[in-house]
BAFI-415964 format. One record per residue: residue number from 1; residue in one letter; y, z, x of N, C-alpha, C, CB in turn. Coordinates in steps of 0.05 Angstrom, whole numbers, plus 32768, in hexadecimal, padded with zeros to 4 digits. Glycine has a CB too. Layout:
<pafis>
i_aa_n_c2_n_c3_n_c1_ca_c2_ca_c3_ca_c1_c_c2_c_c3_c_c1_cb_c2_cb_c3_cb_c1
NUM_a_Y_Z_X_Y_Z_X_Y_Z_X_Y_Z_X
...
</pafis>
This chain:
<pafis>
i_aa_n_c2_n_c3_n_c1_ca_c2_ca_c3_ca_c1_c_c2_c_c3_c_c1_cb_c2_cb_c3_cb_c1
1_x_7FE9_8000_8011_8000_8000_8000_8019_8000_8012_8000_8019_7FED
2_x_802C_7FEE_800D_8044_7FED_801D_8057_8004_8017_8053_7FD2_8019
3_x_8069_800A_8029_807D_801F_8024_808E_8018_800C_808F_8024_803D
4_x_8098_802C_7FFE_80AA_8028_7FE8_80C3_803A_7FEC_809D_802D_7FCC
5_x_80D9_8031_7FE1_80F1_8041_7FE3_8102_803D_7FCA_8101_8039_7FFD
6_x_8117_804D_7FC8_8129_804C_7FB1_813F_805F_7FB5_811A_8051_7F97
7_x_814E_8064_7FA0_8164_8077_7FA0_8162_8088_7F88_8180_8068_7FA2
8_x_8163_80A2_7F8C_8160_80B5_7F76_8175_80B2_7F60_8161_80D1_7F81
9_x_818C_80A7_7F67_81A1_80A5_7F53_81A4_8089_7F47_81BB_80AB_7F61
10_x_8192_8077_7F4D_8192_805C_7F42_8184_805C_7F27_8185_8048_7F54
11_x_818D_8049_7F16_8180_8043_7EFC_817F_805C_7EEA_8164_8039_7F01
12_x_8195_806B_7EE9_8197_8081_7ED6_81A6_8076_7EBE_81A6_809A_7EE3
13_x_8199_8077_7EA7_81A6_806C_7E8F_81BF_807C_7E88_8193_806D_7E77
14_x_81D3_806E_7E7D_81EC_807B_7E75_81E6_808F_7E5E_8200_8066_7E6C
15_x_81D6_8087_7E4B_81CF_8098_7E34_81B3_80A2_7E37_81D3_8088_7E1A
16_x_81AF_80BC_7E34_8194_80C8_7E36_818F_80D9_7E1D_8191_80D8_7E50
17_x_8184_80CE_7E08_817E_80DE_7DF0_8168_80F3_7DF7_8175_80CC_7DD9
18_x_8157_80ED_7E0A_8142_80FF_7E13_8143_8100_7E31_8126_80F6_7E09
19_x_8138_8116_7E3C_8136_8118_7E59_8126_8100_7E64_812A_8133_7E62
20_x_812C_80F8_7E7C_811E_80E1_7E88_810C_80EC_7E9E_8133_80CD_7E94
21_x_80F2_80E6_7E9C_80DE_80EE_7EB0_80D3_80D5_7EBC_80C7_80FF_7EA3
22_x_80D4_80D3_7ED7_80CA_80BB_7EE5_80BA_80C4_7EFD_80E1_80A9_7EED
23_x_80A1_80BB_7EFF_8091_80C0_7F17_809A_80AD_7F2D_8073_80BC_7F11
24_x_80A2_80B9_7F44_80AB_80A9_7F5B_8094_80A3_7F6E_80C1_80B8_7F69
25_x_8081_80B6_7F70_806A_80B2_7F82_8055_80C6_7F79_8072_80B6_7FA0
26_x_803C_80BE_7F7E_8026_80D0_7F7A_800E_80C8_7F8B_801E_80D1_7F5C
27_x_8000_80DD_7F93_7FE8_80D9_7FA3_7FD6_80F1_7FA1_7FEF_80D3_7FC1
28_x_7FBD_80ED_7F99_7FAB_8104_7F96_7FB6_8118_7F81_7FA7_8112_7FB0
29_x_7FB9_8131_7F8A_7FC2_8146_7F78_7FE0_814B_7F79_7FB3_8160_7F7F
30_x_7FEF_8138_7F85_800C_813B_7F88_801B_8125_7F78_8014_813B_7FA5
31_x_802F_812D_7F69_8040_811A_7F5B_805D_8122_7F5F_8039_8119_7F3C
32_x_806E_810E_7F67_808A_8113_7F6B_8099_8105_7F54_8094_8109_7F87
33_x_80AB_8114_7F47_80B7_810A_7F2F_80D5_810E_7F30_80AB_8118_7F16
34_x_80E4_80FA_7F25_8100_80FD_7F20_8104_8104_7F03_8111_80E3_7F28
35_x_8114_8119_7EFD_811A_8121_7EE2_8139_811F_7EDF_8110_813E_7EDB
36_x_8142_8112_7ECA_815F_8110_7EC5_8164_811D_7EAA_8169_80F3_7EC7
37_x_8176_8130_7EAA_817E_813E_7E91_819C_8139_7E8C_8178_815D_7E93
38_x_81A3_813A_7E73_81BF_8136_7E6C_81C6_814A_7E56_81C5_8118_7E64
39_x_81C8_8163_7E5D_81CE_8178_7E49_81B4_8180_7E3A_81E2_816E_7E35
40_x_819D_8178_7E43_8184_817E_7E36_817B_819B_7E3C_816E_816B_7E3E
41_x_816A_81A6_7E2B_815E_81C0_7E2E_8143_81C0_7E21_8170_81D7_7E23
42_x_8132_81D3_7E27_8119_81D5_7E1A_811E_81DC_7DFC_8107_81EB_7E27
43_x_810E_81D1_7DEA_8111_81D8_7DCE_810E_81F6_7DCA_80FD_81C9_7DBC
44_x_811C_8202_7DB7_811B_821F_7DB2_80FE_8228_7DAE_812B_8226_7D99
45_x_80F7_823D_7DBC_80DC_8249_7DBA_80C6_823B_7DC9_80D4_8249_7D9E
46_x_80CC_8224_7DD6_80B8_8216_7DE5_80BA_821D_7E03_80BB_81F7_7DE2
47_x_80A2_821F_7E0F_80A0_8226_7E2C_808E_8211_7E3A_8094_8242_7E2F
48_x_8095_820B_7E53_8083_81FC_7E64_806E_820F_7E6E_8093_81EE_7E7C
49_x_8055_8207_7E6D_803F_8217_7E77_802C_8204_7E85_8031_8228_7E60
50_x_8032_81FE_7E9D_8024_81E9_7EAC_800B_81F3_7EBA_8037_81DC_7EC0
51_x_7FF8_81E1_7EBE_7FDF_81E8_7ECD_7FE2_81E0_7EEA_7FC7_81D9_7EC0
52_x_7FF9_81D8_7EF3_7FFE_81D0_7F0E_8017_81DF_7F18_8001_81B1_7F11
53_x_8019_81E1_7F33_8031_81EC_7F3F_8047_81D7_7F3F_802C_81F6_7F5D
54_x_8060_81E0_7F3D_8077_81CE_7F3D_808D_81D9_7F4F_8081_81C8_7F20
55_x_8095_81C9_7F62_80AD_81CF_7F72_80C2_81BC_7F69_80A7_81CC_7F92
56_x_80DA_81C7_7F61_80EF_81B7_7F56_8109_81BC_7F65_80F2_81BC_7F38
57_x_8117_81A6_7F6B_8131_81A7_7F79_8146_819B_7F66_8130_8197_7F94
58_x_815C_81AA_7F62_8172_819F_7F52_8184_818F_7F65_8182_81B7_7F44
59_x_8185_8175_7F60_8194_8163_7F72_81B1_8161_7F6A_8187_8148_7F73
60_x_81B6_815F_7F50_81D2_815D_7F46_81D3_8169_7F2A_81DC_813F_7F46
61_x_81EC_8170_7F22_81EF_817C_7F08_81EB_819A_7F09_81DC_8170_7EF3
62_x_81E0_81A6_7EF5_81DB_81C2_7EF4_81C7_81C9_7EDE_81F6_81D2_7EEE
63_x_81B9_81DF_7EE1_81A5_81E6_7ECE_81A0_8205_7ECE_818A_81D8_7ED4
64_x_8196_820E_7EB9_818E_822B_7EB6_8171_822C_7EAC_81A2_823A_7EA3
65_x_8161_823B_7EBB_8145_823F_7EB4_8140_825B_7EAB_8132_8238_7ECC
66_x_812C_825F_7E9A_8124_8279_7E91_8106_827B_7E95_812B_827F_7E73
67_x_80FD_8290_7EA2_80E0_8295_7EA6_80D7_82AB_7E93_80DA_829C_7EC4
68_x_80C0_82A7_7E87_80B5_82BB_7E74_80B3_82D6_7E82_809A_82B2_7E68
69_x_80B8_82EB_7E73_80B6_8307_7E7D_80CA_830C_7E93_809A_830C_7E87
70_x_80E0_82FD_7E94_80F5_8301_7EA7_8110_82FC_7E99_80F2_82EF_7EC1
71_x_811F_8311_7E94_8137_830E_7E84_814E_8300_7E93_8141_832A_7E7C
72_x_814C_82FF_7EAE_8161_82F3_7EBE_815F_82D4_7EBD_8160_82FD_7EDB
73_x_8175_82C7_7EB7_8175_82AA_7EB8_8177_82A1_7ED5_818D_829F_7EA7
74_x_816C_828A_7EDB_816D_827E_7EF6_8180_8267_7EF4_8151_8276_7F01
75_x_8198_8269_7F00_81AC_8254_7F00_81A8_8243_7F19_81C9_8260_7EFF
76_x_81A5_8229_7F14_81A1_8216_7F2A_81B9_8204_7F2D_8187_8205_7F25
77_x_81C2_8201_7F46_81D7_81EF_7F4E_81CC_81DB_7F61_81EF_81FF_7F5A
78_x_81DA_81C5_7F66_81CF_81B1_7F79_81C6_81BD_7F94_81E4_819B_7F7E
79_x_81AE_81B6_7F9C_81A2_81C1_7FB4_8190_81D8_7FAF_81B8_81C9_7FC7
80_x_8191_81E5_7F98_817F_81FB_7F92_8164_81F1_7F8A_818B_820D_7F7B
81_x_814F_8200_7F92_8134_81F8_7F8B_8125_8211_7F82_8125_81EB_7FA2
82_x_810F_820D_7F73_80FF_8222_7F6A_80E1_8219_7F6A_8107_822B_7F4D
83_x_80D0_822C_7F72_80B3_8227_7F71_80A8_8235_7F59_80A5_8231_7F8C
84_x_809B_8225_7F47_8090_8230_7F2E_8072_822E_7F30_809B_8220_7F15
85_x_8065_8245_7F32_8047_8245_7F34_803A_823C_7F1A_803D_8261_7F3C
86_x_8023_8230_7F1C_8014_8228_7F04_8011_8240_7EF1_7FF8_821E_7F0C
87_x_8014_823B_7ED8_8010_8250_7EC4_8028_8263_7EC0_7FF9_8260_7ECA
88_x_803E_825E_7ECF_8056_826F_7ECD_8068_8263_7EB8_8064_8272_7EE8
89_x_8068_826E_7EA0_8077_8262_7E89_8095_8263_7E8E_8070_8271_7E6F
90_x_80A2_824C_7E89_80BE_824A_7E8D_80CA_8235_7E7A_80C4_8241_7EAA
91_x_80E5_8236_7E79_80F3_8223_7E67_810E_821C_7E74_80F6_822E_7E4B
92_x_8118_8205_7E6C_8133_81FD_7E74_8146_8206_7E5E_8135_81DE_7E79
93_x_8157_8219_7E64_816A_8224_7E51_8181_8211_7E4D_8174_823F_7E59
94_x_818A_8203_7E62_81A0_81F1_7E60_81A1_81DF_7E78_81BB_8200_7E5C
95_x_81AD_81C7_7E74_81B5_81B6_7E8B_81D2_81AE_7E86_81A2_819D_7E8E
96_x_81DF_81A6_7E9B_81FB_819F_7E9A_8201_818A_7E85_8205_8196_7EB5
97_x_8212_818F_7E71_8218_817B_7E5D_822E_8168_7E65_8220_8189_7E43
98_x_823B_816C_7E7C_8251_815C_7E85_824A_8147_7E9A_8267_816D_7E8F
99_x_8232_8149_7EA5_8228_8136_7EB8_820A_8136_7EB9_8233_813D_7ED5
100_x_81FE_8121_7EC3_81E1_811F_7EC5_81D7_8134_7ED9_81D8_8102_7ECE
101_x_81C1_8141_7ED1_81B3_8153_7EE3_819A_8145_7EED_81AC_816E_7ED4
102_x_8199_8142_7F07_8182_8134_7F13_8171_8149_7F22_818C_811E_7F27
103_x_8157_8149_7F1C_8144_815B_7F28_8130_814A_7F38_8135_816C_7F12
104_x_8125_8156_7F4D_810F_814A_7F5C_80F8_815F_7F5A_8116_8144_7F7A
105_x_80E2_8157_7F4D_80CC_816A_7F48_80B4_8160_7F57_80C6_816C_7F2A
106_x_80A6_8173_7F64_808D_816D_7F72_8077_817E_7F64_808E_8174_7F91
107_x_8064_8170_7F58_804E_817E_7F49_8035_817C_7F5A_8049_8170_7F2D
108_x_8027_8192_7F5D_800E_8192_7F6D_7FFC_81A9_7F63_8015_8196_7F8B
109_x_7FE2_81A6_7F6A_7FCE_81BA_7F63_7FCA_81CD_7F7A_7FB3_81AC_7F5B
</pafis>
């Protein structure tokens, strides 16, 4: 397979009625994904409960995460990252409504 390249900020739609999830690369048990949010949040009462580990980097914009059984909100600014272990329930409380929030997520077992 030949090398591939791109730019994390290319081809971001102007209008995003839903969050945009795009796989950039994957091999074996590892998947690298770009997520673009535009004021999106997890639906009320819904939690992510993944069977894989996820390392996520906030590249641009801003976001607030909430982890189950932890009252403190985690505020993410560009450059901040968080490691979310498999089975650790979490939700996105908010993303910046004034600009696109771009995440880089690495999923692995």
